[in-house]
C-alpha atoms as a printed R data frame, in Angstrom:
   type eleno elety resid chain resno      x       y       z
1  ATOM     1    CA   MET     A     1  6.694 -17.306  -3.677
2  ATOM     2    CA   SER     A     2  8.090 -19.827  -1.252
3  ATOM     3    CA   THR     A     3  5.879 -22.619   0.121
4  ATOM     4    CA   ARG     A     4  7.249 -21.958   3.608
5  ATOM     5    CA   ARG     A     5  5.197 -20.141   6.218
6  ATOM     6    CA   PRO     A     6  5.246 -16.340   5.741
7  ATOM     7    CA   ASN     A     7  7.366 -14.336   8.180
8  ATOM     8    CA   VAL     A     8  7.062 -10.920   6.490
9  ATOM     9    CA   LEU     A     9  4.205  -8.573   5.538
10 ATOM    10    CA   LEU     A    10  4.870  -6.029   2.788
11 ATOM    11    CA   ARG     A    11  3.093  -2.703   3.351
12 ATOM    12    CA   GLY     A    12  2.664   0.176   0.915
13 ATOM    13    CA   GLY     A    13  3.558   0.267  -2.745
14 ATOM    14    CA   PRO     A    14  1.093  -0.385  -5.570
15 ATOM    15    CA   ALA     A    15 -2.484  -1.154  -4.594
16 ATOM    16    CA   ALA     A    16 -2.465  -3.898  -7.260
17 ATOM    17    CA   LEU     A    17 -0.162  -6.105  -5.160
18 ATOM    18    CA   THR     A    18 -2.280  -8.989  -3.893
19 ATOM    19    CA   GLU     A    19 -2.305 -10.428  -0.385
20 ATOM    20    CA   THR     A    20 -0.318 -13.358  -1.779
21 ATOM    21    CA   ASP     A    21  2.311 -10.874  -3.038
22 ATOM    22    CA   ARG     A    22  2.451  -9.197   0.370
23 ATOM    23    CA   LEU     A    23  2.832 -12.295   2.573
24 ATOM    24    CA   ARG     A    24  6.301 -13.795   2.081
25 ATOM    25    CA   HIS     A    25  8.910 -15.954   3.651
26 ATOM    26    CA   VAL     A    26 12.238 -14.107   3.703
27 ATOM    27    CA   GLU     A    27 15.440 -15.912   4.688
28 ATOM    28    CA   ASN     A    28 17.485 -12.816   5.546
29 ATOM    29    CA   ARG     A    29 15.305 -10.095   7.014
30 ATOM    30    CA   ASP     A    30 18.269  -7.696   7.136
31 ATOM    31    CA   GLU     A    31 18.125  -7.309   3.351
32 ATOM    32    CA   ARG     A    32 15.683  -5.372   1.188
33 ATOM    33    CA   VAL     A    33 12.853  -7.378  -0.397
34 ATOM    34    CA   ARG     A    34 12.368  -6.942  -4.149
35 ATOM    35    CA   VAL     A    35  9.068  -7.885  -5.843
36 ATOM    36    CA   ARG     A    36  8.615  -7.971  -9.615
37 ATOM    37    CA   HIS     A    37  5.533  -5.975 -10.554
38 ATOM    38    CA   GLY     A    38  4.564  -4.865 -14.058
39 ATOM    39    CA   SER     A    39  7.589  -3.414 -15.847
40 ATOM    40    CA   GLY     A    40  9.693  -3.032 -12.727
41 ATOM    41    CA   PHE     A    41 10.525  -4.039  -9.193
42 ATOM    42    CA   GLU     A    42  9.025  -2.748  -5.954
43 ATOM    43    CA   HIS     A    43 11.519  -2.510  -3.093
44 ATOM    44    CA   PHE     A    44 10.607  -2.900   0.583
45 ATOM    45    CA   GLU     A    45 12.766  -2.295   3.661
46 ATOM    46    CA   ALA     A    46 12.490  -3.860   7.111
47 ATOM    47    CA   THR     A    47 10.942  -2.006  10.022
48 ATOM    48    CA   GLU     A    48 10.986  -2.992  13.683
49 ATOM    49    CA   GLU     A    49  7.195  -3.307  13.632
50 ATOM    50    CA   THR     A    50  5.428  -6.666  13.794
51 ATOM    51    CA   VAL     A    51  1.745  -7.433  13.268
52 ATOM    52    CA   MET     A    52 -0.412 -10.376  14.270
53 ATOM    53    CA   THR     A    53 -2.187 -12.071  11.333
54 ATOM    54    CA   ASP     A    54 -3.790 -15.427  10.619
55 ATOM    55    CA   GLN     A    55 -0.245 -16.487   9.661
56 ATOM    56    CA   GLY     A    56  1.149 -15.515  13.101
57 ATOM    57    CA   HIS     A    57  3.455 -12.607  13.992
58 ATOM    58    CA   LEU     A    58  4.983 -11.081  10.865
59 ATOM    59    CA   GLN     A    59  7.699  -8.451  10.557
60 ATOM    60    CA   VAL     A    60  6.544  -5.437   8.537
61 ATOM    61    CA   PHE     A    61  8.551  -4.332   5.503
62 ATOM    62    CA   GLU     A    62  7.618  -0.869   4.224
63 ATOM    63    CA   TRP     A    63  7.657   0.097   0.527
64 ATOM    64    CA   SER     A    64 10.644   2.334  -0.236
65 ATOM    65    CA   TYR     A    65 10.996   2.737  -4.019
66 ATOM    66    CA   ARG     A    66 10.470   1.314  -7.511
67 ATOM    67    CA   THR     A    67 13.004   0.506 -10.232
68 ATOM    68    CA   ARG     A    68 12.325  -0.214 -13.907
69 ATOM    69    CA   ILE     A    69 13.550  -3.279 -15.730
70 ATOM    70    CA   ALA     A    70 16.215  -2.356 -18.266
71 ATOM    71    CA   GLU     A    71 15.507  -3.410 -21.821
């Protein structure tokens, strides 16, 4: 995870994703966010929603699907 201030909140997906996993800084918020989790990747897509948190206003990205890592 980047050391820059978060600008995105990831919502949905596996319950095992921690708050640290869900608060991210994303350079290009027009692109899908991909998070490695277990044996795959969780994919999140941008919404127009924002929420106020202790980190400030964050754009919400909603979970959309999971892909497995090829072996």
